N, C-alpha and C positions, 0 to 999 in steps of 0.2 A: 537334714541339712544338705543342700546341693553342693556338689563338687565345684571347685573353681574351673572356669573355662580353660581350654587348651590354648585358644587364641580369641581375641576380642577386638572389635572396632566399635567406637562410640561416635555418634553424630549428634552434636548439639544443635537443636532446631527451635529457637525461640523459647516457648513455654514447655518444651519436651526434650528429652534426651532419648535417642534410640540406641540400643545395644544389639550388635550382631555378634553372637558368641558361638564358638565351635566347642562342642562337648563330645564325650565318648560314652556310649551306653554300656550296659553290663557285659555285652558280647564284644566290646571293643570297636563297634561301628560308630563312625562319626555322624553327628547331626548338627543342624544349625538351630539356635534359639534366637528369635528376634523379639526384643522387648521394647515397649514404649513406657517411659516413666515421666509423668508430669513433674515439672520443677516448681511446684508450689512452694511458697516461702514459709508457710505455716508448718509447725512441727507435727509429727504423727505419721501414721502409716500412709504411704503413697500408693495410689492405685496403679499397680503394674499390670500391663497387658502383655501377653506372651503367646507366640506361635512357635511351633516346632516343625522343621523341615528335615525329613529323614533322607539318608544317603541316596536311596533309589529315586527320590523326587527332586533332588537338587537341580539336575539339568532342566527339567520341565519348569520348575519354579523360576530359575534364572532366565529362561527364554521368555516366559510369560511376563516377568517383571520388566525385562528389557523392552518388550513389545508395548506394554502399558506406558512405560516412561517415554518411549519414542512417540506414541500417540499424543500424549499430553504435550510434549515439547513441540511437536509438529503442528498442533492445533491450538496453541495458546497465543493470543494476541493481546497486548496491553494488560497482561496479568489475569485475563479471563479466558476460559475455554470456549472456543468457537464450536458450537454444536453442529455436527454433521448429520444430515438425514440421508 
């Protein structure tokens, strides 16, 4: 069984909920766990998808995420992505 996160943020996004959790590994080093959980209405096991970002990669991950988010924001018109060649 996985330990409870030290800190968590959840983002409700339509048919999904995203969780960004801070955990600590066996050596006490923090890492981020990002999960996507569909919000299906039917009972049963939900398909959880998860990635882990370790301490040494957090700055690179954050920079790349910010760059991708800026690209999408700067190149989206009327809800669609304007393709740049």
